[in-house]
ZAMARGU-4260 file (C-alpha; in steps of 0.2 Angstrom, whole numbers, plus 5000, padded with zeros to 4 digits):
<rodrens>
0) 5577/5459/5407 | 5591/5468/5415 | 5588/5473/5433 | 5597/5486/5445 | 5595/5485/5464
5) 5601/5501/5473 | 5609/5499/5490 | 5623/5490/5499 | 5615/5482/5514 | 5608/5465/5519
10) 5591/5470/5512 | 5599/5472/5495 | 5608/5456/5496 | 5591/5447/5500 | 5583/5456/5486
15) 5597/5450/5474 | 5596/5432/5481 | 5577/5432/5477 | 5577/5441/5461 | 5591/5430/5454
20) 5580/5415/5455 | 5568/5423/5442 | 5568/5417/5424 | 5564/5435/5419 | 5581/5441/5426
25) 5594/5441/5413 | 5608/5453/5420 | 5607/5458/5438 | 5617/5473/5445 | 5618/5481/5462
30) 5624/5499/5465 | 5635/5499/5475 | 5633/5482/5483 | 5644/5472/5495 | 5654/5456/5495
35) 5638/5446/5496 | 5630/5454/5481 | 5646/5452/5471 | 5644/5433/5472 | 5627/5433/5463
40) 5627/5449/5453 | 5638/5463/5446 | 5642/5477/5458 | 5642/5494/5451 | 5653/5507/5461
45) 5640/5521/5461 | 5633/5530/5476 | 5614/5527/5480 | 5611/5546/5477 | 5622/5549/5462
50) 5607/5550/5451 | 5617/5556/5435 | 5629/5542/5436 | 5615/5529/5439 | 5605/5536/5425
55) 5620/5534/5413 | 5623/5517/5419 | 5605/5512/5416 | 5605/5519/5398 | 5621/5510/5394
60) 5616/5493/5401 | 5598/5493/5395 | 5590/5492/5413 | 5572/5489/5412 | 5568/5488/5431
65) 5575/5497/5446 | 5572/5491/5464 | 5577/5505/5477 | 5582/5497/5493 | 5587/5512/5505
70) 5577/5527/5510 | 5589/5541/5506 | 5588/5540/5486 | 5569/5539/5488 | 5568/5554/5500
75) 5580/5564/5488 | 5569/5560/5473 | 5576/5546/5462 | 5559/5543/5454 | 5557/5561/5450
80) 5574/5562/5442 | 5571/5547/5431 | 5553/5552/5426 | 5559/5569/5421 | 5573/5562/5410
85) 5567/5558/5392 | 5579/5543/5391 | 5575/5536/5408 | 5557/5539/5410 | 5552/5522/5403
90) 5562/5512/5416 | 5551/5503/5429 | 5555/5509/5446 | 5550/5501/5463 | 5549/5515/5475
95) 5539/5531/5478 | 5542/5548/5472 | 5549/5562/5483 | 5531/5566/5490 | 5527/5548/5494
100) 5544/5546/5502 | 5540/5559/5515 | 5530/5546/5524 | 5547/5541/5530 | 5557/5556/5527
105) 5547/5567/5539 | 5539/5560/5555 | 5528/5576/5555 | 5522/5573/5537 | 5517/5555/5541
110) 5509/5559/5558 | 5498/5572/5549 | 5494/5560/5535 | 5488/5547/5548 | 5477/5560/5557
115) 5470/5566/5541 | 5465/5549/5535 | 5459/5542/5552 | 5473/5530/5554 | 5475/5524/5572
120) 5491/5531/5580 | 5499/5539/5595 | 5495/5557/5599 | 5509/5569/5596 | 5514/5587/5594
125) 5529/5594/5584 | 5541/5608/5590 | 5555/5617/5581 | 5570/5626/5589 | 5562/5642/5592
130) 5548/5633/5602 | 5560/5625/5615 | 5551/5633/5629 | 5534/5628/5623 | 5541/5610/5621
135) 5548/5609/5638 | 5531/5616/5645 | 5522/5602/5635 | 5534/5589/5642 | 5529/5595/5660
140) 5511/5591/5656 | 5515/5574/5649 | 5514/5558/5659 | 5530/5547/5657 | 5536/5537/5648
145) 5540/5550/5635 | 5544/5547/5617 | 5554/5560/5607 | 5556/5558/5588 | 5568/5567/5576
150) 5557/5573/5561 | 5570/5568/5548 | 5580/5553/5543 | 5592/5547/5557 | 5597/5529/5552
155) 5584/5521/5564 | 5592/5530/5579 | 5582/5546/5580 | 5569/5540/5593 | 5572/5542/5612
160) 5561/5535/5625 | 5563/5540/5644 | 5553/5539/5660 | 5563/5554/5667 | 5556/5571/5663
165) 5572/5580/5666 | 5581/5568/5654 | 5568/5572/5641 | 5570/5591/5643 | 5589/5588/5641
170) 5587/5577/5626 | 5575/5589/5617 | 5587/5603/5619 | 5601/5593/5612 | 5590/5588/5597
175) 5582/5605/5593 | 5596/5617/5598 | 5612/5606/5597 | 5606/5597/5582 | 5610/5580/5590
180) 5604/5571/5574 | 5609/5585/5562 | 5595/5592/5550 | 5584/5577/5555 | 5581/5585/5572
185) 5576/5602/5565 | 5559/5597/5571 | 5555/5585/5585 | 5539/5576/5589 | 5534/5573/5607
190) 5523/5558/5606 | 5511/5548/5617 | 5519/5531/5623 | 5510/5516/5617 | 5511/5501/5628
195) 5511/5484/5619 | 5522/5473/5608 | 5529/5479/5591 | 5528/5471/5574 | 5531/5476/5556
200) 5519/5474/5541 | 5525/5476/5523 | 5514/5481/5509 | 5518/5481/5490 | 5507/5494/5481
205) 5505/5501/5464 | 5495/5516/5472 | 5478/5508/5469 | 5479/5489/5473 | 5491/5480/5485
210) 5498/5464/5492 | 5502/5461/5510 | 5519/5452/5513 | 5523/5441/5528 | 5524/5451/5544
215) 5540/5451/5555 | 5545/5457/5572 | 5562/5465/5573 | 5574/5469/5588 | 5580/5487/5587
220) 5590/5488/5603 | 5609/5483/5604 | 5607/5474/5621 | 5599/5457/5625 | 5582/5459/5633
225) 5579/5475/5622 | 5591/5486/5632 | 5603/5499/5627 | 5602/5512/5612 | 5592/5509/5596
230) 5601/5502/5581 | 5596/5499/5563 | 5590/5481/5569 | 5599/5467/5577 | 5587/5453/5571
235) 5570/5448/5565 | 5557/5434/5566 | 5543/5429/5553 | 5529/5425/5556 | 5524/5433/5572
240) 5515/5423/5584 | 5504/5437/5591 | 5499/5442/5573 | 5483/5432/5573 | 5471/5431/5558
245) 5459/5443/5568 | 5473/5455/5571 | 5479/5455/5553 | 5461/5458/5547 | 5461/5474/5558
250) 5477/5479/5551 | 5471/5478/5534 | 5454/5486/5537 | 5460/5500/5549 | 5477/5504/5542
255) 5482/5497/5525 | 5466/5501/5516 | 5465/5519/5523 | 5483/5522/5519 | 5481/5517/5501
260) 5465/5527/5500 | 5473/5542/5508 | 5488/5541/5495 | 5475/5541/5481 | 5465/5555/5489
265) 5480/5566/5491 | 5486/5563/5473 | 5502/5554/5479 | 5508/5542/5465 | 5515/5529/5476
270) 5522/5513/5468 | 5533/5503/5479 | 5534/5496/5497 | 5526/5503/5513 | 5534/5497/5529
275) 5521/5499/5543 | 5528/5499/5560 | 5514/5494/5572 | 5511/5492/5590 | 5499/5478/5596
280) 5490/5486/5611 | 5479/5473/5618 | 5474/5466/5601 | 5472/5483/5593 | 5484/5490/5580
285) 5492/5507/5581 | 5504/5514/5568 | 5521/5520/5576 | 5529/5524/5559 | 5529/5522/5540
290) 5544/5518/5530 | 5545/5520/5511 | 5554/5504/5508 | 5557/5486/5515 | 5565/5485/5532
295) 5582/5479/5536 | 5584/5465/5543 | 5566/5461/5541 | 5568/5458/5523 | 5581/5444/5526
300) 5567/5435/5536 | 5552/5440/5525 | 5559/5436/5507 | 5564/5418/5511 | 5546/5415/5515
305) 5538/5421/5499 | 5536/5407/5487 | 5531/5418/5472 | 5543/5424/5458 | 5546/5441/5465
310) 5550/5450/5448 | 5532/5449/5441 | 5526/5457/5457 | 5538/5471/5456 | 5535/5474/5438
315) 5516/5474/5442 | 5518/5487/5456 | 5529/5498/5445 | 5517/5497/5430 | 5501/5499/5441
320) 5495/5482/5436 | 5495/5474/5453 | 5476/5470/5454 | 5473/5451/5455 | 5491/5446/5461
325) 5493/5437/5477 | 5507/5432/5489 | 5511/5413/5492 | 5519/5411/5509 | 5529/5397/5515
330) 5523/5391/5532 | 5541/5389/5539 | 5548/5401/5552 | 5563/5412/5548 | 5574/5419/5562
335) 5587/5432/5557 | 5602/5436/5568 | 5612/5451/5564 | 5631/5451/5568 | 5639/5468/5570
340) 5656/5477/5573 | 5661/5480/5591 | 5656/5497/5596 | 5640/5498/5585 | 5629/5508/5585
345) 5643/5520/5591 | 5660/5521/5584 | 5667/5505/5577 | 5682/5499/5566 | 5682/5493/5548
350) 5693/5481/5539 | 5692/5466/5550 | 5695/5449/5541 | 5679/5438/5542 | 5683/5420/5545
355) 5671/5405/5543 | 5660/5410/5529 | 5664/5395/5518 | 5659/5383/5533 | 5641/5389/5533
360) 5628/5376/5528 | 5613/5377/5539 | 5606/5394/5536 | 5606/5408/5523 | 5620/5422/5524
365) 5616/5439/5519 | 5630/5452/5518 | 5627/5470/5524 | 5643/5479/5528 | 5656/5469/5519
370) 5669/5470/5505 | 5682/5460/5496 | 5700/5464/5498 | 5715/5453/5492 | 5704/5437/5492
375) 5698/5441/5510 | 5680/5446/5515 | 5682/5461/5527 | 5670/5471/5538 | 5665/5487/5531
380) 5650/5493/5541 | 5642/5493/5558 | 5630/5479/5554 | 5641/5466/5545 | 5631/5450/5542
385) 5613/5443/5544 | 5611/5425/5546 | 5593/5418/5543 | 5588/5400/5549 | 5572/5392/5542
390) 5563/5379/5552 | 5547/5371/5557 | 5546/5382/5573 | 5555/5397/5581 | 5566/5385/5590
395) 5571/5375/5575 | 5575/5391/5565 | 5584/5398/5580 | 5595/5383/5581 | 5600/5383/5563
400) 5604/5402/5563 | 5614/5401/5579 | 5624/5386/5573 | 5630/5395/5558 | 5633/5411/5569
405) 5645/5401/5580 | 5656/5397/5565 | 5659/5415/5561 | 5674/5425/5568 | 5681/5442/5567
410) 5689/5454/5579 | 5677/5463/5591 | 5662/5454/5584 | 5645/5456/5593 | 5627/5449/5591
415) 5612/5446/5602 | 5609/5428/5609 | 5591/5431/5612 | 5583/5434/5595 | 5566/5426/5595
420) 5568/5420/5613 | 5554/5431/5619 | 5542/5423/5606 | 5545/5405/5612 | 5533/5406/5627
425) 5524/5421/5621 | 5509/5427/5632 | 5496/5438/5625 | 5497/5450/5640 | 5516/5452/5637
430) 5521/5470/5632 | 5536/5478/5624 | 5544/5495/5624 | 5538/5508/5610
</rodrens>
């Protein structure tokens, strides 16, 4: 069959790499793709939210399966567009409709969904610009640390954590009144701080049944030791040493099952991935957030550990035929190191020549912000490459990843040296920032 992946990041390159291995895959396309996807699929120069052009392309190229990578087309309603079009409605799509995508598109929607369905999560209140004085009064009554979340999509950067009430008041004013994150901060949640250590659990569902993929821990902050501003993700590790069988049983019973039941109860036709951002608080799971798709860079650590042919699972989810399917997981550890442009997550330059890609032999290389130009591969984004090492332990996987990282060069290149380091000598009483 002919398959289209929508997106241009490391997650989409990882999907292309995995899907290309399937005997069911005839022609593989990625819109718009990057230099990495161009080496294993055909890139299509169409924007992720240009539904008209995507629809025409699918008709002309007999696409039978679409895998939606990023959140923007989901929140904008790509499934709704295809299902309402006579020539497109028969195409299988992995990704929820506009209502289901609000689990990620609106922090307020997802918080209320959790509360309605008895899913453990931090307490929170939502405020709008006209309620700034009430928000400040609420902050005065809160005990630091304080968590402020923009309601809408902010490219993974809309969460501010501070121990200073005066800074929190300034930030909430910037978010609500000055629109620090644009329309994303039209509403802001002030949330209870959860003390623990974070991890991500991924579910593929057809709205009734589900399979749980390998879990991962990602590293959101730009600086080593989890310092500095949030990014889209600087690295990931799978499996997670503190996600014991007992803990994962709690996650399934208290979070996954009530989430799927809640979607059914509320009439939300959800067919796709649910990314559950969790906090492990002394062995008890709490939901920090939902995403309506796979994570990036977690996908680059998770997919290499899945032994199944991915295409039958994706088709089963899209066709509501997931019952009876199972995930076969490789026991090896994956460590993914993200290499970024200098200045990221702030301003950064593009168009830097990347040297050393042909010398990589020990790890897997997933492209994110790259493009071809005149025979060279150039930087074309903040996050540029994700290098995934596979090994018998975290140490082994780390060594393989970082040996390949050391071979890569471009002007103003940056990466964290400590991905997975905190898990080498993990103590159950260790804690992480929300």
